[in-house]
N, C-alpha and C positions, 0 to 999 in steps of 0.2 A: 540758516537753512530752515524752511518751514517743516512742520510736522508731516505734511503729505509727501514731501520729498525725502524726509529722513527715514520713514518706515521702509520703503523699498530698498534703500541702501542698507539698513539694518538687516533686513531679511536676506539680501544678497550675501552679506558677510556670514550670516548664520548658515545659509545653504552651502557656501564655500567650505566652511569648517566641517559640516556633516558630510559633504562630498569626499573630502580627504580622509575622514574617519572611516567611511564606508569602504574606500579603496583599500585601507589597511586591513579590513576584515574580508577582503576578497569579493566585494560586490562588483558585478559586471557593468562598470561605468567607464566613460571616457576619462582621459587624464585631467581634463579641466571642466569646470562647471559651465552650464549654459546660462542663458538669460533666466530671469526669475521664474516665470510661469512654467516653461518646459522643464526647468531644473527641478522644481517641486514635484512635478509629475514623475520624472525619472527617479527621484529619490524614494518616492512613495512606492514605486513598483518593486524596489529592492530593499524596502525597509525591514524585511524579515531578517536581514543580516544583524539587526539589533539583538536578536535572540542568541547570537554567539558571544555577546558581550556580558560582562558581569551585570547582575540585576540592577544595581544602582545606576550604572552607566546607561543601560538600556532605557531605564525609566526617564533619565534626564534627556536623552536624545529624543525619545518619543514625545515627551512633553514639549520639546522644541518644535516638533511638527504641529502639535496642538496650538501653540501660540501663533504659528504662521497661518494655519487653516482657519482659526477663529477670525482673523482679520481678512481672510480671502475666502469668502463663503460662496463664490460664484461658480466654482467648478465641482459639479456633482460627482464626476468620475474620481476626482482626488479624494473626496469624502468617502466614497464607497470603497475605493482601493485601500485607503488607510484603515478603515474599519475591518475589512476582510483580512488584512495582514494581522491585525491584533487578534481577531477571532482564531487565527491559526497558531497562536502561541503554543509551543510544543510541550512544555512541562508545567506542572502545577505552580511552581514558583513564578514562571514567566506568565502564566495565566493570571496570577494575582497582579503582576506588574501591568499587564495589558488591561485588566479591569480598572485599576487605579487611573491609568492614563485616559482610558475611554470615559470614565466617570468625570474626570476633569474637563474633557472635551465637551461632553454633554452639558455640564453645568456652566461652561464658559460661553456657550452659544446663546444668542438672543432667543427668548422663548418663542418668538414668532418666526424663527428660521425653519423653513420647511425641511431642509436637510437634516435637522435635528431628529426627525423621525428615523432616518437611516441609521444615525448614530445610536439611537435608543434600541433599535432592533438588534444591533451587534452587542450592545450593553446587556441586553436580556440574556443572550447566549453565553456571554462570559460570566454573568451573574450566576447562571445555572452551573457552569463548570466550577466556580469558586464557592458555591453555596452561599451566595450573597444576594439572592433575589429580594429579600426583605429590604435591602438598601435602595433598590431602584423601583419598588412597587409596594404601596401600602394599601390601596383600595381602588376599586373600579371607578368611582365617581370622579376623582380628580384627574385620572388618566383619560377618561372619556371627555371631560371638559377641555383638557389641553389638546387632544387630537382634533376636536371640533374647532378650537381657536386657531390652529395652524392650517385649517381647511384640508386636513388629511383625507385623500380619496378613500372611499369605502373599501375598495379592494386592499389598499395598504393597511387600513385600520384593522381589517380582518386578519391580515398577516401578523400584525402586532399582537392581537389577542391570541392567535394560534401559538405563536412562539412563547408568549407569556404563560399560557395554559400548560404547555409541555414542561417548561422549566419549573413551574410551581408544583406540578405533580412529582417531578424528579427530586425536588427539595422537600417532599413530604408535607406540602402545604395544600392539601387536597380541598379544604374548604374554600380557600381563595381561588384555587384553580377552577372550581365549579362556578363560582361567581363570574369569573372571566369568560368561561365557556357559555354561560347563559347570556352574557352581554354580546358575545360573538353571534350567537344564534338570533338574538333580537335585531341584528342588523339586516336580516333577510325578510323579504316580503313574500306574499303568495306566488308572485311571478318568478322569483329565483330560488325559492325554498328548496327545490329538489337538488340544487347545486351543492347544498350543505349536508347531503345525506351522510357522508363520512363523519362530519363534525357532530351531527345529531346522534349518530350511533356511538361515537366516543363519549358524548355527554351522558347518554343513558348508561353506558357501561361504567363510567367513572362514578356516577351517582349511586348506582346499585352497589358498587364495590366499596364505597366509602363507609366505614363502620360507624361514623358519627352523623350520617345524613339519614333522616327518617321521614322528613317532609319533602315530597316530590311532586305534588300536584301542580306546582307552579310551572313545571316543564310542559305540561300538556298544551297550553295556549300558544307556545312558540311555533312559528310557521314551519321550520324544518322538522320539528317533532310531529306536528300535525300531518305533514307530508308522508310520514311513515305509517299512517293509519292503514290497517289491513295487513301489515307485516308482523311476523312473529315477535320482532323486537319491541314493537309498540304494545303488543299484547302483554309481553313480559313486564314492561314498565307499569301498565295498568294493574297487573297482578300485585306489584309491590305497593301500589297506591291504594287499592280498594279490597283486595282479596285476602284469603287465609293461607296458611302454610300448606294445607292439603292441596289447594289449587296450584300452588307453585310446584309441588312435587309431581303432580300429574302433568303439568306443562313440561317439566324437565324430562320426563320419560319419553316424550315425543319430540323434544327439541334439544337433546343433549349436545349435539354438534354446535348449535347456535350459541348456547350458554358457554361452552368451553372455548369456542372461537372468539368470544368477546373478552376472554381472559378472566372470567369470573370463576370463583371457587364455589362449587355446589354446596359444600357443607357450611360455608360462611353465609351463603344465601339462605339456607335453611334456618340458621341461627337468627339472621336478621328478620326473616319472615315470622319466626316464632315471637319475636319481640313486637313486631307490627300487629300480629294477631292478638297478642296479649293486650296491646293498647286498644284495639277494637273492642275486645271484651270489656275492658275497663270503662270505655265510653258508654256502654249500654247497661252495665250492671254495677251496683254498688257493693254487692257481695258475690264472689265467684267461688264456687265449690272446687275443691282439689280435683275431684273426678272430672269436672268439665274442662279444667286446664289440661289434665293428662290426656283427655280424649282429643280436644281441639288442637293442641300443640304437639301431640305425640311425644310426650316426655314421661319418664318414669319417676324421677325424683322431683316432684313439684316444688317442694320447699327450696331445694338448691337452685332450681330455675328462677323462682320468684325472688330470692335474695339477689341473684345475679341481675335480674331485670330491674330491681329497685335501685341498684347502684348506678344505672344509666340515667336516673332522674326523669325518665319518660313517664313513669307512673309512680305516684306516691300512695302507699298502702300499708296496712298492718296485717301480719299473719296471725290468724286465729287457729292455733294448733288443735285446741280442744274441739272446736266446731268444724275443723278441717275445711277452712275457707279463707279467702283473701277479702279483707274489707278495704275497698278503694276510697282514698281520700281525694285525690285529684289525678288527672291524666292529661297528657298532651294529645291533641287531636291529630289523627293521621292526615286528614284533609282539612282545608280551611276554605269552605265554599260559602254560598249565599246564606245558609242557615247560621253558620258560625259568625259571619260578619254581622248578621242581624242581632244575634245574641250579644256580641261585643258592643254593638250600638246601644242596645237596651241597658247593658251594664254601665256603660259610660254615662248614658242619660240619667240613670239612677244615681250615680255618683254626683253628677252636676246638680241634680235636684236636692240631694241631701246637703251638699256643700252650700247651696243657696239658702237652705233652711237654717244651717248653722250660722251663716253670715247674718241673716236677718235676726236670729235670736241674740247673737253677739251685739249687734247694733242696738237692739232694744234694751239689753242689759246696760250698755254704756250710757244710753240716753237716760235710763232710770237712775243710774248712779249719779249722773250729772244733775238731775232734778233734785235728788236727795241732798247733794252737796250745796246747791244754791239755797235750799230751804234751811 
């Protein structure tokens, strides 16, 4: 018997065994199995019966479906039905089983299989439930490359990014979540930017709420963010990028409902704005008086605030208690615009020039040593 004839026979036998097992667990099936394709569809519709089985048995049976579906990738409905069944795993233990099975399914499919995107969507949701997102996502670049290679439609690509962003935030991976959200917003043009209003607002809220994110000016060029110009939420973002803590406090007095509605904590916002204001002061001054810090940041204990700020590594400085001032060594810039890029270019060009001079001096020394040796 040829391999092409053997595989359907093998699958028929496997489906017959699963059919009888499902009947034992009360699945609403007929007494005998149908032909292969309709039988697979029937079994998938009731495969949630696996969750009544012991975990090892459930995983074994579900992996049986995986082996069948990997060889029969032509029925999208079967793919989706199987994935939806696994997504609905009722207990934490069964969710782990479902995640393992779905991970095997995803890895077993050819990389160019379009249905693989559907599997990945379900895998993301189960990864969130089992706190395993890091196992299915490491960085935006390889994910973006793969989605392009399988010619994933833009609408589906956006759904992948949305689902991933949600689960990354749920798993306390906010830095990666923000990268994914930025990638999502970058898929919009001026023509459809208004369609992403909710995503843009979520992006702003998540960025402001993240205690480790202080550079935010890269959000402004994104089309959905630009589409919010003139709205209070856009003004709030610009305050965190360019303004001082006093400006934020004034904004909050007139827009308390907006800030609270975004799920932001006002006191945490104030703390973050104090750090951002301190960074701004450190950019402009090499020595900052205690009294200026107290006035600009509205803090009483300047030394305690400064010690706390220095721990963030945003500003490197020394405290001069006798002179009641802060001596700035270096600071991170709040924004990185044309001036900063030009300064960086000048610095790099200076390095290249000095390295070239060192290389020339080294070559001259080597040549001189060679001449002495010959002499």
